[in-house]
C-alpha positions, 0 to 999 in steps of 0.5 A: 516500521517493524524490523525483522532482520532482512537486508531491507528491514521489512517484514514479509507482510510489508514486502508483500504489500509493497510488491503488490502495489509496485505492480499496480500503476494506478495503486490499489484501493484500501478495500482491495488490500484489505481483501488480500489480507492486510490490515490498515495499521500495516498500510498506515506504517507504510505511509508513515515510512514514506514508502507509500501514499494515500490518496482520497478519491470518489468512486461511483458504482450503480449510481451512488458516489463513495470515498475510497482510499488508494495506496500508491508506492513511492519512489522510495518504496519501490527502490526498497523492494528492488523494483 
């Protein structure tokens, strides 16, 4: 995790994505997070630090199935952002 000197050691982007995940009870899919400007490397870093988990799932749309990754905040991540 990149440190920026804040009390929790999070960058602005790390804090922003964790707050978004904290406000989403079922987490957010990778495409939704990327649409908000978050890069895959940032998400992978949060998972590696134990602040979020990545879960593979299958979704259906227009009669087709496809795989997506859903990111969910962990208890450690929630405690880190104070939520």
